[in-house]
mmJSON file of the N, C-alpha and C atoms, coordinates in Angstrom:
{"data_MODEL":{"atom_site":{
"group_PDB":["ATOM","ATOM","ATOM","ATOM","ATOM","ATOM","ATOM","ATOM","ATOM","ATOM","ATOM","ATOM","ATOM","ATOM","ATOM","ATOM","ATOM","ATOM","ATOM","ATOM","ATOM","ATOM","ATOM","ATOM","ATOM","ATOM","ATOM","ATOM","ATOM","ATOM","ATOM","ATOM","ATOM","ATOM","ATOM","ATOM","ATOM","ATOM","ATOM","ATOM","ATOM","ATOM","ATOM","ATOM","ATOM","ATOM","ATOM","ATOM","ATOM","ATOM","ATOM","ATOM","ATOM","ATOM","ATOM","ATOM","ATOM","ATOM","ATOM","ATOM","ATOM","ATOM","ATOM","ATOM","ATOM","ATOM","ATOM","ATOM","ATOM","ATOM","ATOM","ATOM","ATOM","ATOM","ATOM","ATOM","ATOM","ATOM","ATOM","ATOM","ATOM","ATOM","ATOM","ATOM","ATOM","ATOM","ATOM","ATOM","ATOM","ATOM","ATOM","ATOM","ATOM","ATOM","ATOM","ATOM","ATOM","ATOM","ATOM","ATOM","ATOM","ATOM","ATOM","ATOM","ATOM","ATOM","ATOM","ATOM","ATOM","ATOM","ATOM","ATOM","ATOM","ATOM","ATOM","ATOM","ATOM","ATOM","ATOM","ATOM","ATOM","ATOM","ATOM","ATOM","ATOM","ATOM","ATOM","ATOM","ATOM","ATOM","ATOM","ATOM","ATOM","ATOM","ATOM","ATOM","ATOM","ATOM","ATOM","ATOM","ATOM","ATOM","ATOM","ATOM","ATOM","ATOM","ATOM","ATOM","ATOM","ATOM","ATOM","ATOM","ATOM","ATOM","ATOM","ATOM","ATOM","ATOM","ATOM","ATOM","ATOM","ATOM","ATOM","ATOM","ATOM","ATOM","ATOM","ATOM","ATOM","ATOM","ATOM","ATOM","ATOM","ATOM","ATOM","ATOM","ATOM","ATOM","ATOM","ATOM","ATOM","ATOM","ATOM","ATOM","ATOM","ATOM","ATOM","ATOM","ATOM","ATOM","ATOM","ATOM","ATOM","ATOM","ATOM"],
"id":[1,2,3,4,5,6,7,8,9,10,11,12,13,14,15,16,17,18,19,20,21,22,23,24,25,26,27,28,29,30,31,32,33,34,35,36,37,38,39,40,41,42,43,44,45,46,47,48,49,50,51,52,53,54,55,56,57,58,59,60,61,62,63,64,65,66,67,68,69,70,71,72,73,74,75,76,77,78,79,80,81,82,83,84,85,86,87,88,89,90,91,92,93,94,95,96,97,98,99,100,101,102,103,104,105,106,107,108,109,110,111,112,113,114,115,116,117,118,119,120,121,122,123,124,125,126,127,128,129,130,131,132,133,134,135,136,137,138,139,140,141,142,143,144,145,146,147,148,149,150,151,152,153,154,155,156,157,158,159,160,161,162,163,164,165,166,167,168,169,170,171,172,173,174,175,176,177,178,179,180,181,182,183,184,185,186,187,188,189,190,191,192,193,194,195],
"type_symbol":["N","C","C","N","C","C","N","C","C","N","C","C","N","C","C","N","C","C","N","C","C","N","C","C","N","C","C","N","C","C","N","C","C","N","C","C","N","C","C","N","C","C","N","C","C","N","C","C","N","C","C","N","C","C","N","C","C","N","C","C","N","C","C","N","C","C","N","C","C","N","C","C","N","C","C","N","C","C","N","C","C","N","C","C","N","C","C","N","C","C","N","C","C","N","C","C","N","C","C","N","C","C","N","C","C","N","C","C","N","C","C","N","C","C","N","C","C","N","C","C","N","C","C","N","C","C","N","C","C","N","C","C","N","C","C","N","C","C","N","C","C","N","C","C","N","C","C","N","C","C","N","C","C","N","C","C","N","C","C","N","C","C","N","C","C","N","C","C","N","C","C","N","C","C","N","C","C","N","C","C","N","C","C","N","C","C","N","C","C","N","C","C","N","C","C"],
"label_atom_id":["N","CA","C","N","CA","C","N","CA","C","N","CA","C","N","CA","C","N","CA","C","N","CA","C","N","CA","C","N","CA","C","N","CA","C","N","CA","C","N","CA","C","N","CA","C","N","CA","C","N","CA","C","N","CA","C","N","CA","C","N","CA","C","N","CA","C","N","CA","C","N","CA","C","N","CA","C","N","CA","C","N","CA","C","N","CA","C","N","CA","C","N","CA","C","N","CA","C","N","CA","C","N","CA","C","N","CA","C","N","CA","C","N","CA","C","N","CA","C","N","CA","C","N","CA","C","N","CA","C","N","CA","C","N","CA","C","N","CA","C","N","CA","C","N","CA","C","N","CA","C","N","CA","C","N","CA","C","N","CA","C","N","CA","C","N","CA","C","N","CA","C","N","CA","C","N","CA","C","N","CA","C","N","CA","C","N","CA","C","N","CA","C","N","CA","C","N","CA","C","N","CA","C","N","CA","C","N","CA","C","N","CA","C","N","CA","C","N","CA","C","N","CA","C","N","CA","C"],
"label_alt_id":[null,null,null,null,null,null,null,null,null,null,null,null,null,null,null,null,null,null,null,null,null,null,null,null,null,null,null,null,null,null,null,null,null,null,null,null,null,null,null,null,null,null,null,null,null,null,null,null,null,null,null,null,null,null,null,null,null,null,null,null,null,null,null,null,null,null,null,null,null,null,null,null,null,null,null,null,null,null,null,null,null,null,null,null,null,null,null,null,null,null,null,null,null,null,null,null,null,null,null,null,null,null,null,null,null,null,null,null,null,null,null,null,null,null,null,null,null,null,null,null,null,null,null,null,null,null,null,null,null,null,null,null,null,null,null,null,null,null,null,null,null,null,null,null,null,null,null,null,null,null,null,null,null,null,null,null,null,null,null,null,null,null,null,null,null,null,null,null,null,null,null,null,null,null,null,null,null,null,null,null,null,null,null,null,null,null,null,null,null,null,null,null,null,null,null],
"label_comp_id":["MET","MET","MET","HIS","HIS","HIS","THR","THR","THR","GLY","GLY","GLY","LYS","LYS","LYS","VAL","VAL","VAL","PHE","PHE","PHE","GLU","GLU","GLU","TYR","TYR","TYR","LEU","LEU","LEU","GLY","GLY","GLY","SER","SER","SER","LYS","LYS","LYS","ARG","ARG","ARG","PRO","PRO","PRO","ILE","ILE","ILE","LEU","LEU","LEU","ALA","ALA","ALA","VAL","VAL","VAL","ALA","ALA","ALA","GLY","GLY","GLY","ALA","ALA","ALA","PRO","PRO","PRO","GLY","GLY","GLY","VAL","VAL","VAL","ILE","ILE","ILE","ALA","ALA","ALA","GLU","GLU","GLU","LEU","LEU","LEU","LEU","LEU","LEU","ASP","ASP","ASP","GLU","GLU","GLU","THR","THR","THR","LYS","LYS","LYS","ALA","ALA","ALA","GLY","GLY","GLY","ILE","ILE","ILE","HIS","HIS","HIS","VAL","VAL","VAL","GLY","GLY","GLY","SER","SER","SER","GLU","GLU","GLU","ALA","ALA","ALA","ARG","ARG","ARG","LEU","LEU","LEU","ARG","ARG","ARG","GLU","GLU","GLU","TYR","TYR","TYR","LEU","LEU","LEU","ILE","ILE","ILE","GLU","GLU","GLU","ALA","ALA","ALA","TYR","TYR","TYR","ALA","ALA","ALA","ASP","ASP","ASP","PHE","PHE","PHE","ALA","ALA","ALA","ALA","ALA","ALA","THR","THR","THR","GLY","GLY","GLY","THR","THR","THR","SER","SER","SER","PRO","PRO","PRO","THR","THR","THR","ARG","ARG","ARG"],
"label_asym_id":["A","A","A","A","A","A","A","A","A","A","A","A","A","A","A","A","A","A","A","A","A","A","A","A","A","A","A","A","A","A","A","A","A","A","A","A","A","A","A","A","A","A","A","A","A","A","A","A","A","A","A","A","A","A","A","A","A","A","A","A","A","A","A","A","A","A","A","A","A","A","A","A","A","A","A","A","A","A","A","A","A","A","A","A","A","A","A","A","A","A","A","A","A","A","A","A","A","A","A","A","A","A","A","A","A","A","A","A","A","A","A","A","A","A","A","A","A","A","A","A","A","A","A","A","A","A","A","A","A","A","A","A","A","A","A","A","A","A","A","A","A","A","A","A","A","A","A","A","A","A","A","A","A","A","A","A","A","A","A","A","A","A","A","A","A","A","A","A","A","A","A","A","A","A","A","A","A","A","A","A","A","A","A","A","A","A","A","A","A","A","A","A","A","A","A"],
"label_entity_id":["1","1","1","1","1","1","1","1","1","1","1","1","1","1","1","1","1","1","1","1","1","1","1","1","1","1","1","1","1","1","1","1","1","1","1","1","1","1","1","1","1","1","1","1","1","1","1","1","1","1","1","1","1","1","1","1","1","1","1","1","1","1","1","1","1","1","1","1","1","1","1","1","1","1","1","1","1","1","1","1","1","1","1","1","1","1","1","1","1","1","1","1","1","1","1","1","1","1","1","1","1","1","1","1","1","1","1","1","1","1","1","1","1","1","1","1","1","1","1","1","1","1","1","1","1","1","1","1","1","1","1","1","1","1","1","1","1","1","1","1","1","1","1","1","1","1","1","1","1","1","1","1","1","1","1","1","1","1","1","1","1","1","1","1","1","1","1","1","1","1","1","1","1","1","1","1","1","1","1","1","1","1","1","1","1","1","1","1","1","1","1","1","1","1","1"],
"label_seq_id":[1,1,1,2,2,2,3,3,3,4,4,4,5,5,5,6,6,6,7,7,7,8,8,8,9,9,9,10,10,10,11,11,11,12,12,12,13,13,13,14,14,14,15,15,15,16,16,16,17,17,17,18,18,18,19,19,19,20,20,20,21,21,21,22,22,22,23,23,23,24,24,24,25,25,25,26,26,26,27,27,27,28,28,28,29,29,29,30,30,30,31,31,31,32,32,32,33,33,33,34,34,34,35,35,35,36,36,36,37,37,37,38,38,38,39,39,39,40,40,40,41,41,41,42,42,42,43,43,43,44,44,44,45,45,45,46,46,46,47,47,47,48,48,48,49,49,49,50,50,50,51,51,51,52,52,52,53,53,53,54,54,54,55,55,55,56,56,56,57,57,57,58,58,58,59,59,59,60,60,60,61,61,61,62,62,62,63,63,63,64,64,64,65,65,65],
"pdbx_PDB_ins_code":[null,null,null,null,null,null,null,null,null,null,null,null,null,null,null,null,null,null,null,null,null,null,null,null,null,null,null,null,null,null,null,null,null,null,null,null,null,null,null,null,null,null,null,null,null,null,null,null,null,null,null,null,null,null,null,null,null,null,null,null,null,null,null,null,null,null,null,null,null,null,null,null,null,null,null,null,null,null,null,null,null,null,null,null,null,null,null,null,null,null,null,null,null,null,null,null,null,null,null,null,null,null,null,null,null,null,null,null,null,null,null,null,null,null,null,null,null,null,null,null,null,null,null,null,null,null,null,null,null,null,null,null,null,null,null,null,null,null,null,null,null,null,null,null,null,null,null,null,null,null,null,null,null,null,null,null,null,null,null,null,null,null,null,null,null,null,null,null,null,null,null,null,null,null,null,null,null,null,null,null,null,null,null,null,null,null,null,null,null,null,null,null,null,null,null],
"Cartn_x":[-16.079,-15.539,-14.149,-13.212,-11.852,-11.607,-10.862,-10.487,-9.32,-9.123,-8.013,-6.665,-6.611,-5.343,-4.777,-5.618,-5.124,-4.346,-4.748,-4.03,-2.666,-2.56,-1.252,-0.347,-0.894,-0.117,0.323,-0.575,-0.221,0.865,0.782,1.761,3.142,3.226,4.535,5.352,4.681,5.324,6.076,5.49,6.014,4.926,5.326,4.315,3.324,2.069,1.008,0.546,0.486,-0.003,-1.273,-2.414,-3.702,-4.062,-4.259,-4.564,-5.844,-6.872,-8.122,-9.316,-10.369,-11.654,-11.722,-12.899,-13.144,-12.589,-12.179,-11.712,-12.814,-12.449,-13.422,-12.751,-13.127,-12.599,-11.095,-10.574,-9.13,-8.385,-8.869,-8.24,-8.272,-9.397,-9.509,-8.528,-8.415,-7.499,-6.055,-5.682,-4.314,-4.023,-4.996,-4.825,-4.689,-5.545,-5.507,-4.215,-3.75,-2.576,-1.272,-1.362,-0.181,0.643,-0.06,0.6,0.744,0.166,0.243,-0.682,-0.982,-1.779,-2.677,-3.821,-4.725,-4.65,-4.434,-4.44,-5.587,-6.283,-7.466,-7.318,-6.147,-5.97,-4.545,-4.385,-3.06,-2.116,-2.63,-1.799,-1.301,-2.184,-1.777,-0.811,-0.988,-0.064,1.327,1.381,2.67,3.335,2.564,3.085,3.638,2.869,3.31,4.593,4.65,5.839,7.088,6.943,8.077,8.52,7.561,7.884,8.548,7.989,8.513,9.933,10.182,11.534,12.521,12.117,12.99,13.305,12.3,12.526,13.476,13.269,14.141,15.572,15.738,17.081,17.791,17.037,17.624,17.898,17.017,17.125,17.468,17.243,17.488,16.369,15.243,14.103,12.85,11.886,10.623,9.669,9.048,8.043,6.741,5.886,4.573,3.49,3.732,2.731,3.311],
"Cartn_y":[-2.748,-3.779,-4.162,-4.316,-4.697,-6.148,-6.849,-8.211,-8.144,-9.188,-9.235,-9.194,-9.729,-9.799,-8.41,-7.427,-6.085,-5.519,-5.877,-5.385,-6.055,-7.314,-7.969,-7.245,-6.886,-6.161,-4.805,-4.093,-2.798,-2.958,-4.008,-4.263,-4.58,-5.048,-5.389,-4.144,-2.992,-1.709,-1.735,-2.44,-2.489,-1.944,-1.381,-0.841,-1.919,-1.563,-2.484,-2.101,-3.066,-2.859,-3.685,-3.018,-3.689,-3.648,-4.833,-4.942,-5.737,-5.134,-5.835,-5.039,-5.235,-4.677,-3.163,-2.708,-1.274,-0.744,0.516,1.087,1.026,0.74,0.646,0.989,0.278,0.592,0.373,-0.608,-0.849,0.302,0.766,1.904,3.142,3.35,4.49,4.354,3.154,2.909,3.159,2.651,2.843,4.318,5.019,6.448,7.227,6.923,7.625,7.38,6.139,5.772,5.95,6.208,6.309,5.011,3.889,2.592,1.873,2.409,1.738,2.381,1.603,2.127,1.022,1.432,0.534,0.92,-0.057,0.209,-0.569,0.072,-0.538,-0.958,-0.699,-1.071,-1.551,-2.31,-2.813,-1.655,-0.633,0.521,1.242,1.437,2.114,1.246,-0.066,-0.98,-0.86,-0.893,-0.771,0.566,1.637,2.972,3.017,2.476,2.48,1.67,0.487,-0.352,0.304,0.971,1.686,2.82,3.588,4.676,4.137,3.062,2.487,1.977,1.329,0.828,1.985,3.031,4.2,4.837,4.961,5.498,4.609,3.292,2.366,2.442,2.511,2.596,3.879,4.963,6.249,6.367,5.792,6.015,4.777,3.611,2.373,1.997,2.719,2.395,2.2,1.527,1.275,2.429,2.922,3.972,3.372,4.202,3.715,4.194,5.193,5.699,5.837],
"Cartn_z":[8.173,9.031,8.528,9.452,9.112,9.52,8.71,9.089,10.061,10.828,11.776,11.082,9.881,9.148,8.883,8.621,8.32,9.505,10.718,11.897,12.02,11.58,11.533,10.539,9.391,8.387,8.931,9.595,10.178,11.231,12.019,13.063,12.536,11.305,10.724,10.394,10.351,10.044,8.708,7.754,6.39,5.469,4.341,3.421,2.976,2.922,2.516,1.116,0.239,-1.115,-1.275,-1.307,-1.484,-2.961,-3.525,-4.949,-5.082,-5.625,-5.935,-5.486,-6.202,-5.835,-5.829,-5.519,-5.442,-4.122,-4.102,-2.838,-1.789,-0.584,0.502,1.815,2.856,4.179,4.267,3.563,3.605,2.939,1.805,1.129,2.024,2.705,3.622,4.782,5.341,6.452,6.033,4.867,4.385,4.132,3.613,3.362,4.668,5.634,6.927,7.684,7.68,8.47,7.712,6.42,5.562,5.601,5.805,5.936,4.602,3.554,2.271,1.266,0.234,-0.869,-1.427,-1.916,-2.631,-4.1,-4.961,-6.396,-7.016,-7.916,-8.501,-9.945,-10.524,-11.919,-12.151,-13.203,-13.555,-13.887,-14.547,-14.903,-13.65,-12.666,-11.426,-10.625,-10.645,-9.972,-10.589,-11.901,-12.603,-12.25,-12.307,-11.995,-10.566,-9.615,-8.219,-8.036,-8.629,-8.467,-9.055,-10.17,-10.765,-9.852,-9.326,-8.397,-7.125,-6.577,-5.336,-5.533,-6.664,-6.923,-7.084,-7.776,-7.95,-6.597,-5.732,-4.385,-3.601,-3.683,-2.969,-3.486,-4.799,-5.379,-4.945,-4.801,-4.43,-2.934,-2.106,-0.664,0.152,-0.414,0.319,1.273,1.225,2.073,1.242,1.825,1.145,1.36,0.296,0.458,0.955,1.536,1.948,1.007,0.203,-0.722,-2.09],
"occupancy":[1.0,1.0,1.0,1.0,1.0,1.0,1.0,1.0,1.0,1.0,1.0,1.0,1.0,1.0,1.0,1.0,1.0,1.0,1.0,1.0,1.0,1.0,1.0,1.0,1.0,1.0,1.0,1.0,1.0,1.0,1.0,1.0,1.0,1.0,1.0,1.0,1.0,1.0,1.0,1.0,1.0,1.0,1.0,1.0,1.0,1.0,1.0,1.0,1.0,1.0,1.0,1.0,1.0,1.0,1.0,1.0,1.0,1.0,1.0,1.0,1.0,1.0,1.0,1.0,1.0,1.0,1.0,1.0,1.0,1.0,1.0,1.0,1.0,1.0,1.0,1.0,1.0,1.0,1.0,1.0,1.0,1.0,1.0,1.0,1.0,1.0,1.0,1.0,1.0,1.0,1.0,1.0,1.0,1.0,1.0,1.0,1.0,1.0,1.0,1.0,1.0,1.0,1.0,1.0,1.0,1.0,1.0,1.0,1.0,1.0,1.0,1.0,1.0,1.0,1.0,1.0,1.0,1.0,1.0,1.0,1.0,1.0,1.0,1.0,1.0,1.0,1.0,1.0,1.0,1.0,1.0,1.0,1.0,1.0,1.0,1.0,1.0,1.0,1.0,1.0,1.0,1.0,1.0,1.0,1.0,1.0,1.0,1.0,1.0,1.0,1.0,1.0,1.0,1.0,1.0,1.0,1.0,1.0,1.0,1.0,1.0,1.0,1.0,1.0,1.0,1.0,1.0,1.0,1.0,1.0,1.0,1.0,1.0,1.0,1.0,1.0,1.0,1.0,1.0,1.0,1.0,1.0,1.0,1.0,1.0,1.0,1.0,1.0,1.0,1.0,1.0,1.0,1.0,1.0,1.0],
"B_iso_or_equiv":[0.0,0.0,0.0,0.0,0.0,0.0,0.0,0.0,0.0,0.0,0.0,0.0,0.0,0.0,0.0,0.0,0.0,0.0,0.0,0.0,0.0,0.0,0.0,0.0,0.0,0.0,0.0,0.0,0.0,0.0,0.0,0.0,0.0,0.0,0.0,0.0,0.0,0.0,0.0,0.0,0.0,0.0,0.0,0.0,0.0,0.0,0.0,0.0,0.0,0.0,0.0,0.0,0.0,0.0,0.0,0.0,0.0,0.0,0.0,0.0,0.0,0.0,0.0,0.0,0.0,0.0,0.0,0.0,0.0,0.0,0.0,0.0,0.0,0.0,0.0,0.0,0.0,0.0,0.0,0.0,0.0,0.0,0.0,0.0,0.0,0.0,0.0,0.0,0.0,0.0,0.0,0.0,0.0,0.0,0.0,0.0,0.0,0.0,0.0,0.0,0.0,0.0,0.0,0.0,0.0,0.0,0.0,0.0,0.0,0.0,0.0,0.0,0.0,0.0,0.0,0.0,0.0,0.0,0.0,0.0,0.0,0.0,0.0,0.0,0.0,0.0,0.0,0.0,0.0,0.0,0.0,0.0,0.0,0.0,0.0,0.0,0.0,0.0,0.0,0.0,0.0,0.0,0.0,0.0,0.0,0.0,0.0,0.0,0.0,0.0,0.0,0.0,0.0,0.0,0.0,0.0,0.0,0.0,0.0,0.0,0.0,0.0,0.0,0.0,0.0,0.0,0.0,0.0,0.0,0.0,0.0,0.0,0.0,0.0,0.0,0.0,0.0,0.0,0.0,0.0,0.0,0.0,0.0,0.0,0.0,0.0,0.0,0.0,0.0,0.0,0.0,0.0,0.0,0.0,0.0],
"pdbx_formal_charge":[null,null,null,null,null,null,null,null,null,null,null,null,null,null,null,null,null,null,null,null,null,null,null,null,null,null,null,null,null,null,null,null,null,null,null,null,null,null,null,null,null,null,null,null,null,null,null,null,null,null,null,null,null,null,null,null,null,null,null,null,null,null,null,null,null,null,null,null,null,null,null,null,null,null,null,null,null,null,null,null,null,null,null,null,null,null,null,null,null,null,null,null,null,null,null,null,null,null,null,null,null,null,null,null,null,null,null,null,null,null,null,null,null,null,null,null,null,null,null,null,null,null,null,null,null,null,null,null,null,null,null,null,null,null,null,null,null,null,null,null,null,null,null,null,null,null,null,null,null,null,null,null,null,null,null,null,null,null,null,null,null,null,null,null,null,null,null,null,null,null,null,null,null,null,null,null,null,null,null,null,null,null,null,null,null,null,null,null,null,null,null,null,null,null,null],
"auth_seq_id":[1,1,1,2,2,2,3,3,3,4,4,4,5,5,5,6,6,6,7,7,7,8,8,8,9,9,9,10,10,10,11,11,11,12,12,12,13,13,13,14,14,14,15,15,15,16,16,16,17,17,17,18,18,18,19,19,19,20,20,20,21,21,21,22,22,22,23,23,23,24,24,24,25,25,25,26,26,26,27,27,27,28,28,28,29,29,29,30,30,30,31,31,31,32,32,32,33,33,33,34,34,34,35,35,35,36,36,36,37,37,37,38,38,38,39,39,39,40,40,40,41,41,41,42,42,42,43,43,43,44,44,44,45,45,45,46,46,46,47,47,47,48,48,48,49,49,49,50,50,50,51,51,51,52,52,52,53,53,53,54,54,54,55,55,55,56,56,56,57,57,57,58,58,58,59,59,59,60,60,60,61,61,61,62,62,62,63,63,63,64,64,64,65,65,65],
"auth_comp_id":["MET","MET","MET","HIS","HIS","HIS","THR","THR","THR","GLY","GLY","GLY","LYS","LYS","LYS","VAL","VAL","VAL","PHE","PHE","PHE","GLU","GLU","GLU","TYR","TYR","TYR","LEU","LEU","LEU","GLY","GLY","GLY","SER","SER","SER","LYS","LYS","LYS","ARG","ARG","ARG","PRO","PRO","PRO","ILE","ILE","ILE","LEU","LEU","LEU","ALA","ALA","ALA","VAL","VAL","VAL","ALA","ALA","ALA","GLY","GLY","GLY","ALA","ALA","ALA","PRO","PRO","PRO","GLY","GLY","GLY","VAL","VAL","VAL","ILE","ILE","ILE","ALA","ALA","ALA","GLU","GLU","GLU","LEU","LEU","LEU","LEU","LEU","LEU","ASP","ASP","ASP","GLU","GLU","GLU","THR","THR","THR","LYS","LYS","LYS","ALA","ALA","ALA","GLY","GLY","GLY","ILE","ILE","ILE","HIS","HIS","HIS","VAL","VAL","VAL","GLY","GLY","GLY","SER","SER","SER","GLU","GLU","GLU","ALA","ALA","ALA","ARG","ARG","ARG","LEU","LEU","LEU","ARG","ARG","ARG","GLU","GLU","GLU","TYR","TYR","TYR","LEU","LEU","LEU","ILE","ILE","ILE","GLU","GLU","GLU","ALA","ALA","ALA","TYR","TYR","TYR","ALA","ALA","ALA","ASP","ASP","ASP","PHE","PHE","PHE","ALA","ALA","ALA","ALA","ALA","ALA","THR","THR","THR","GLY","GLY","GLY","THR","THR","THR","SER","SER","SER","PRO","PRO","PRO","THR","THR","THR","ARG","ARG","ARG"],
"auth_asym_id":["A","A","A","A","A","A","A","A","A","A","A","A","A","A","A","A","A","A","A","A","A","A","A","A","A","A","A","A","A","A","A","A","A","A","A","A","A","A","A","A","A","A","A","A","A","A","A","A","A","A","A","A","A","A","A","A","A","A","A","A","A","A","A","A","A","A","A","A","A","A","A","A","A","A","A","A","A","A","A","A","A","A","A","A","A","A","A","A","A","A","A","A","A","A","A","A","A","A","A","A","A","A","A","A","A","A","A","A","A","A","A","A","A","A","A","A","A","A","A","A","A","A","A","A","A","A","A","A","A","A","A","A","A","A","A","A","A","A","A","A","A","A","A","A","A","A","A","A","A","A","A","A","A","A","A","A","A","A","A","A","A","A","A","A","A","A","A","A","A","A","A","A","A","A","A","A","A","A","A","A","A","A","A","A","A","A","A","A","A","A","A","A","A","A","A"],
"auth_atom_id":["N","CA","C","N","CA","C","N","CA","C","N","CA","C","N","CA","C","N","CA","C","N","CA","C","N","CA","C","N","CA","C","N","CA","C","N","CA","C","N","CA","C","N","CA","C","N","CA","C","N","CA","C","N","CA","C","N","CA","C","N","CA","C","N","CA","C","N","CA","C","N","CA","C","N","CA","C","N","CA","C","N","CA","C","N","CA","C","N","CA","C","N","CA","C","N","CA","C","N","CA","C","N","CA","C","N","CA","C","N","CA","C","N","CA","C","N","CA","C","N","CA","C","N","CA","C","N","CA","C","N","CA","C","N","CA","C","N","CA","C","N","CA","C","N","CA","C","N","CA","C","N","CA","C","N","CA","C","N","CA","C","N","CA","C","N","CA","C","N","CA","C","N","CA","C","N","CA","C","N","CA","C","N","CA","C","N","CA","C","N","CA","C","N","CA","C","N","CA","C","N","CA","C","N","CA","C","N","CA","C","N","CA","C","N","CA","C","N","CA","C","N","CA","C","N","CA","C"],
"pdbx_PDB_model_num":[1,1,1,1,1,1,1,1,1,1,1,1,1,1,1,1,1,1,1,1,1,1,1,1,1,1,1,1,1,1,1,1,1,1,1,1,1,1,1,1,1,1,1,1,1,1,1,1,1,1,1,1,1,1,1,1,1,1,1,1,1,1,1,1,1,1,1,1,1,1,1,1,1,1,1,1,1,1,1,1,1,1,1,1,1,1,1,1,1,1,1,1,1,1,1,1,1,1,1,1,1,1,1,1,1,1,1,1,1,1,1,1,1,1,1,1,1,1,1,1,1,1,1,1,1,1,1,1,1,1,1,1,1,1,1,1,1,1,1,1,1,1,1,1,1,1,1,1,1,1,1,1,1,1,1,1,1,1,1,1,1,1,1,1,1,1,1,1,1,1,1,1,1,1,1,1,1,1,1,1,1,1,1,1,1,1,1,1,1,1,1,1,1,1,1]
}}}
C-alpha cells in the first residue's frame, strides 16, 4: 500500500531520498520508476550523498539514483 504523500513526491519530478526502515513497497516503487533511492544505513546514505553532490558539481543537475 502506498501513502498519498508518495504520489505528491513523484509529481514534483525531483529526486526522492527515502531514509528509514527496511526496504518495502516504497523502495520497489522508487527502483521501478527511477524516481529516487531508498537507503537503509548511515554508510549508504553518506555514500549516496557524496555521489549525488559530485554528479551535481559536474553536471549542474540532480541525480535520481
